[in-house]
Every structure is written in structure tokens, then in C-alpha cells.
N, C-alpha and C positions, 0 to 999 in steps of 0.2 A: 607127799604134799606137806608143806609147812605153812601154817597160818600165823600171821603177825597180828595179834589182837591188841590194839592200842586204845588206851583210855586217856582222855585229856580232861583236866578240870580247869575251869576259868573262874575269874573273879565274878561274884554275883552281879547280874545285870549286864554282862558283856558277851553272853553266848551268841547273840544275833550278830554283834559286831565281829566276833571271832570267825563265825561261819562266813560272813560276807567277805572278810579279808582273805580267807582261804579260797573261797570260790572264785574271787576276782583275780588273785595273784599267785595262788599255789596249786590249785587243782589241775590246771592244764599241764604244768610241768610234772606233777606227781603222776598223772595218768600216762604221760608220754613215756615214762620209764617203767612204771609198774603195771600198766593196763588198768582195767576197771577194778575197783575194790569189790570184795565179796559183799561188804555191807558198810554203810556210813549212817550211823544212827545217833539221835539226840535223846537224852534221858527225859522221860515224862514223869517218873517217880524216883524216889531215893534222892541221890545227888543230882538235882535238876540243873546244876551248873557244869554238867559233864556231857561228853559225847564220845562215841566209839567209832573207830573204823577198823576194818579187817582186810588185810591184803593177803593174797595167795602167792606162794612161791613153789617152785619145784622142790627145792631143798635149801640148805644153808648157803651153799655156794651161789645159787641163783639169787638169793636175797642179797648177798654181799656184792655181787656184780651190779645189780640194779641200784643199790644204795650208793655205790661208788659213782656210777654214772649220774645219778640224781644230784649228788653233792658236787658235781663238776658243772652242772647246768646253771648258767648265769641267772635265768629266770627264777629258779628255785632259791638260789643264794640271795637274790633280792627279796624274795618273799620271807625267808628266814630273818633277814635284817628288819623288814617291816614288822614282822610278828613280834620280834624282841622289843622294838621301839613302842609298839602298841601296848605291851605289858598286860594283855588279857590273860595269858596262860599262867596258871599257878602250879600245876603238876602234870606230869606225863608218865604213863606206865605202859610198858610194852611186854607182852607175854608171847613167846613163841610156842605154838601148839600144833599137834598133829591130830587129825580126825581118828576116832576109834574105828577099828576094822568093821564093826557091825553098823556103823552110821557114816558111810562115805559121803563126801561132799561132791556133788556133780557140777562141773564147770563146763 
């Protein structure tokens, strides 16, 4: 199992707009190719202008296949364009992680 832990930071005051844009224009395409995320969370403390989502893959090859399909999806490409035009996003970080053997993730 491979987890993609993604942290996004947005300009102050824009997190609600960013989430609304994603929910309306990106989420359906994302889920069509990746399935349900393990988690989609908004920071309550620390950097309150950030959110995290975690996607689960079988392995690196599964992730590559799903990302390739996503980036051929016209709906996703339109969302990417709209997201860039909105200018809310400041930073994006992605960490590929595996669960420890003594703490498996049940899906």
C-alpha cells in the first residue's frame, strides 16, 4: 500500500473559496480516477491556511496509471486551469508514504 499525503497552502482568506472550487469542479474527476480519499482535512491549528488530502494506491505503478488517466480527463484539466486562474494556491507538498507493519490501514 502506498499513501500520497498532500498538503496544500492557500493565500490567507481563500481556503473556503479553494475548497468550493475543488468541490464543484475537481472532486468528481478526482474520485472518478482515484476512488475515495482516505482523508480530506482542513487545518484547525498551526497553518490554518492549509488542508491535507490522502489518497491510497496499491503501489507506485498504480499511482502512475491513475495520475496518467486523471491528466487526460478534460474535466480535471479544466479544473486545473480554473485553479491556476483563481490564484488561491501558494504551495503544494506531496509525500509518498507506506504504513508501518504494526499499524496497518484498513480499507
